[in-house]
Structures are given as structure tokens and as C-alpha cells.
C-alpha positions in Angstrom: 28.2 -66.0 -80.4 26.5 -64.5 -77.3 28.0 -61.1 -78.1 26.7 -61.4 -81.7 23.2 -62.4 -80.6 23.1 -59.6 -78.0 24.2 -56.9 -80.5 21.5 -58.0 -83.0 18.8 -57.9 -80.3 19.9 -54.3 -79.5 19.8 -53.3 -83.2 16.3 -54.9 -83.6 15.0 -53.2 -80.5 16.2 -49.8 -81.7 14.7 -50.4 -85.1 11.4 -51.4 -83.6 11.3 -48.2 -81.5 12.1 -46.0 -84.4 9.5 -47.7 -86.5 7.0 -47.3 -83.8 7.8 -43.6 -83.5 7.2 -43.3 -87.3 3.8 -45.0 -87.1 2.7 -43.4 -83.8 4.2 -40.0 -83.5 1.8 -39.2 -80.6 3.6 -41.7 -78.4 7.1 -40.7 -79.4 7.4 -36.9 -78.7 3.8 -36.0 -77.8 3.3 -32.7 -76.0 0.6 -33.0 -73.3 -1.6 -30.2 -72.1 -4.0 -30.2 -69.2 -7.4 -28.7 -70.3 -8.4 -27.9 -66.8 -5.0 -26.5 -65.7 -6.2 -24.5 -62.7 -9.7 -25.6 -62.0 -12.2 -28.5 -61.6 -15.8 -28.5 -62.8 -17.9 -27.4 -65.7 -21.2 -25.9 -64.4 -19.4 -22.6 -64.2 -16.0 -21.2 -65.2 -13.8 -18.4 -63.8 -10.8 -16.3 -65.1 -9.2 -13.8 -62.7 -7.2 -11.0 -64.3 -5.8 -8.2 -62.2 -8.8 -6.9 -60.2 -11.5 -8.4 -62.4 -13.2 -11.8 -62.0 -14.7 -13.0 -65.3 -17.1 -15.9 -64.9 -19.7 -17.8 -66.8 -22.7 -19.6 -65.3 -23.2 -22.1 -68.1 -27.0 -22.5 -68.1 -27.6 -18.7 -68.1 -25.8 -18.2 -71.4 -24.0 -15.3 -69.9 -20.5 -14.1 -69.0 -20.2 -11.8 -66.1 -17.4 -9.5 -64.7 -17.0 -8.8 -61.0 -14.8 -5.9 -60.0 -12.9 -6.9 -56.8 -12.4 -3.2 -55.8 -15.8 -1.8 -56.4 -17.7 -5.1 -55.7 -19.9 -4.5 -58.7 -21.0 -7.0 -61.3 -21.8 -6.4 -65.0 -22.8 -8.7 -67.9 -20.0 -9.0 -70.5 -21.9 -11.2 -73.0 -25.0 -13.2 -73.4 -26.2 -15.7 -75.9 -28.8 -18.5 -76.5 -28.2 -22.2 -75.9 -26.5 -23.9 -73.0 -23.9 -21.2 -72.6 -20.1 -20.8 -72.2 -17.5 -22.8 -70.3 -13.8 -23.3 -70.1 -13.1 -19.6 -70.0 -9.7 -18.3 -70.9 -8.4 -14.7 -71.3 -5.8 -13.2 -73.6 -5.5 -9.5 -74.2 -8.9 -7.9 -74.7 -10.7 -11.2 -75.4 -12.2 -14.1 -73.5 -12.0 -17.5 -75.2 -14.5 -20.2 -74.4 -16.4 -23.3 -75.5 -19.9 -22.2 -76.5 -22.7 -24.8 -76.5 -25.5 -23.5 -78.7 -27.7 -26.5 -78.2 -31.0 -25.6 -76.4 -31.9 -29.0 -75.0 -30.6 -31.1 -72.1 -29.9 -34.3 -74.0 -26.9 -33.2 -76.1 -24.5 -30.5 -77.1 -23.3 -28.5 -80.1 -20.0 -26.9 -79.2 -17.7 -24.4 -80.9 -14.6 -22.5 -79.8 -15.4 -18.8 -79.6 -13.7 -15.5 -78.9 -15.6 -12.8 -77.0 -14.7 -9.2 -76.9 -14.5 -7.9 -73.3 -15.3 -4.4 -74.5 -18.3 -5.1 -76.8 -19.4 -8.6 -75.9 -19.3 -9.6 -79.6 -19.0 -13.4 -80.0 -16.9 -14.8 -82.9 -16.9 -18.5 -83.7 -13.4 -19.6 -84.4 -13.9 -23.4 -85.0 -16.2 -26.3 -84.4 -14.8 -28.1 -81.4 -14.1 -28.2 -77.6 -11.4 -29.0 -75.1 -8.9 -26.2 -75.9 -5.8 -24.6 -74.4 -4.1 -21.3 -75.1 -0.3 -21.7 -75.4 2.3 -19.6 -77.2 0.8 -18.3 -80.4 -1.6 -21.1 -80.9 -4.9 -22.6 -79.7 -4.8 -26.4 -79.4 -8.3 -27.9 -79.4 -10.3 -31.0 -80.2 -11.9 -30.5 -83.6 -15.4 -31.9 -84.1 -17.9 -32.4 -86.9 -21.7 -32.3 -86.6 -23.0 -35.7 -87.5 -26.6 -36.9 -87.9 -27.5 -40.5 -87.2 -31.3 -41.1 -87.7 -33.1 -38.5 -85.5 -30.0 -37.9 -83.4 -27.2 -35.3 -84.0 -23.9 -35.2 -82.2 -20.4 -33.8 -82.3 -17.9 -36.3 -83.7 -14.3 -35.8 -82.5 -11.8 -35.5 -85.4 -8.6 -35.3 -83.5 -6.4 -32.5 -82.0 -5.9 -29.4 -84.2 -4.3 -26.0 -83.8 -5.2 -22.5 -85.0 -4.2 -18.9 -84.4 -6.0 -16.8 -81.8 -8.2 -15.4 -84.6 -9.1 -18.9 -85.9 -6.8 -19.0 -88.9 -4.3 -21.7 -90.1 -6.2 -24.6 -88.7 -4.2 -27.8 -89.0 -4.0 -31.3 -87.5 -1.5 -31.8 -84.6 -0.7 -35.5 -84.4 2.0 -35.0 -81.7 -0.2 -33.1 -79.3 -2.3 -34.7 -76.6 -5.1 -32.8 -74.7 -5.7 -34.2 -71.2 -9.2 -33.5 -69.7 -8.9 -36.0 -66.9 -9.6 -34.4 -63.5 -12.0 -35.1 -60.7 -12.8 -33.9 -57.2 -9.8 -35.8 -55.8 -7.3 -34.2 -58.2 -4.8 -31.7 -56.8 -4.6 -28.3 -58.6 -0.9 -27.3 -58.6 0.3 -23.8 -59.6 3.3 -21.7 -58.9 1.3 -20.0 -56.1 0.6 -23.3 -54.3 -1.8 -26.2 -54.5 -5.6 -26.6 -54.0 -7.2 -29.9 -53.0 -10.2 -31.5 -51.3 -10.7 -33.9 -48.5 -13.7 -36.2 -48.3 -15.0 -39.7 -48.2 -16.3 -42.4 -50.6 -19.9 -43.7 -50.5 -21.2 -46.3 -52.9 -18.2 -45.8 -55.1 -18.8 -42.0 -55.3 -16.3 -39.5 -53.8 -17.9 -36.7 -51.9 -15.6 -33.8 -51.2 -16.2 -32.2 -47.8 -13.4 -29.6 -47.4 -11.3 -27.4 -49.7 -7.7 -26.8 -48.6 -4.8 -24.6 -49.8 -1.1 -25.4 -49.3 1.3 -22.5 -49.8 4.7 -23.0 -51.4 6.3 -23.0 -47.9 4.1 -26.0 -46.9 1.6 -24.2 -44.7 -2.0 -25.5 -45.2 -5.1 -23.5 -44.7 -8.7 -24.9 -44.7 -10.6 -22.6 -47.1 -14.0 -24.1 -46.6 -15.3 -27.0 -44.6 -18.9 -28.3 -45.2 -19.1 -29.9 -41.8 -18.4 -26.6 -40.1 -21.1 -24.7 -42.1 -24.5 -24.9 -40.4 -26.1 -23.6 -43.6 -24.8 -26.5 -45.8 -27.3 -29.2 -46.8 -26.5 -32.7 -45.7 -25.8 -33.9 -49.3 -23.5 -31.0 -50.1 -20.3 -31.5 -52.0 -17.7 -29.2 -53.8 -18.0 -29.5 -57.5 -16.1 -26.4 -58.7 -13.0 -24.7 -57.5 -10.0 -22.8 -59.0 -6.7 -21.3 -57.8 -5.6 -18.2 -59.7 -3.0 -15.8 -58.5 -3.8 -14.6 -55.0 -7.4 -15.8 -55.1 -9.5 -18.9 -54.9 -13.1 -19.3 -56.2 -15.3 -22.2 -55.3 -18.9 -23.2 -55.6 -20.9 -24.2 -52.5 -24.5 -25.1 -51.6 -26.5 -23.4 -48.8 -30.0 -23.9 -47.4 -32.7 -21.4 -48.4 -36.1 -21.1 -46.7 -37.9 -20.1 -49.9 -36.3 -22.3 -52.6 -34.8 -25.1 -50.5 -31.2 -24.8 -51.7 -29.1 -22.1 -53.4 -25.7 -22.5 -55.0 -23.2 -19.8 -54.5 -19.9 -18.8 -56.1 -17.5 -17.6 -53.5 -14.3 -15.5 -54.0 -11.7 -15.7 -51.2 -8.1 -14.8 -50.7 -5.8 -17.9 -50.7 -5.0 -17.3 -47.0 -8.7 -17.9 -46.3 -9.7 -14.2 -45.6 -12.1 -11.8 -47.2 -14.6 -14.4 -48.5 -17.4 -12.9 -50.5 -20.3 -14.3 -52.5 -20.1 -13.0 -56.1 -23.1 -15.1 -57.5 -26.1 -16.8 -56.0 -28.9 -18.7 -57.7 -31.5 -21.4 -56.9 -30.0 -24.9 -57.1 -33.1 -26.4 -58.7 -31.7 -25.2 -62.0 -28.7 -27.5 -61.5 -25.9 -25.0 -62.1 
């Protein structure tokens, strides 16, 4: 009798699992992708490819290219609105989320492709939170919805499309993970990047940026406490690890404007640090 009861419990459990997989395929064999796979922050975005550093400063509406060898910077693309973020590169194109909204109380996002040669921007789909993988782009599709006097982007789920924006379809078994904060470790094949800091009034304030090589050796890339030009309220809110380089955003005191934010390029061993972008912090970037 016990054997009979036990067998039936097993059969029922298997049936319940299979039934659950049928109803909720996302939970059964869901593929999960990290949106911010090698960076943290949204006020700017960086892609390093060979000797070029492509970066966007969101509020400027521009994408720049810094040449590591010549140390020269040029503008790749510019557009109106709140600018580009989540930069990615494939071939001769940069992919990004573009926010064409001109105010500070909302957003109107699309996935775009930008030609590195001409700067031409092509809208591929209405949406955000995307990843490039294989021969597809996975992204969160959105729809512009109006409610009274307010308009917003309504999420419709995870979709896929080709790199040219074709064959858009729903992907129920794909999950896009956008969860990352200043305490998250960025892990790549080249090592890991992480911050150290403290918590004050339930807010974590990162105070140093650290790199650990695959062999376990750790290097302090930047320490706010050791920088006499850092404001007392400074914190690290953008950093990325790509190949042999690290890029991070820091704040420095400025006699004329009060504070400037700077984008710093440095080798992962902590040497050859150089400022590739600097702008008054009043703007908030």
C-alpha cells in the first residue's frame, strides 16, 4: 500500500511539473541574459573595440569615438532628445537605446542602429533593455500609451529580431535581467571589477574601484579617499571592464563650476590613466 501511494505521488508530481512547464515556459527552460553584462550605470555608456573607445554621454545626444593611439576624439553621431545609452558594437555599427523624449519627466525609447562611418541612425524597434547574441537581438518591446495628459512606454514582453530589425517575434522562453547596482561584481574572462564602500541611511556609497585578475591578484584602480580633488559626497556610478581596459566615471572639484564629472580610461593593471571626457556636473551626467 505504501509503495502504491508513493508511486502515485511521484507520478502526480511529474505531471504537475510538466503541466507547469506547459503553462509557464519561461520558468521551465528560460534563457537568461544580463543587459549590463560588463558595466554598471546609465548616465554614459562605453564600448571598446581594438584601439577605439566609443562612448555616449546620454544628455548630450551624442556618440563619441576616442582613439587610444592618437588620443584624439571625434563625434560619431548626434541627435535630439535625451540621447543614447546601452551601447553595443557589431561590425560597422553601434547599437543603442535612443531616448527621443526632450523632457526630464519621462522617456520615449527605441532600439537603434548607428553607422560608425556615416553616423546615420536607423530605428529598428520600439523598446529598450536589449542584448546582442548569436544572430539575434533580444529586447523588451514597448508600446507608446497615452493616459490623460501623460504618455509612457508600456512593456509588451521580450521579443527578438535580426540585426537589421526584421523578423520581430515574441520570445516567451527568454528572460532579460537588468538588475545590477554599485555592489554588483562585473565578471568577465579577463577578470572581475568591483567596488568597496559603505552604507549610509540605507544608501550604498562606493568609495573605491578594484580589479582582480584571473590569477587572483587585486589592484586598486581608483580610491576616492586618496584623491584630494574628490568632493566629499563623491561616489562611483559608472564603470566597465572590457578587454585590457577599464573605464569609470569620477567627480572632481572645479574652482569655476564647483564640480566636474570625468570619464577615465585606464589599463586594467592600473597604469596609463587618462581623462577622455570632462563636463560640469551641474548637468547631472
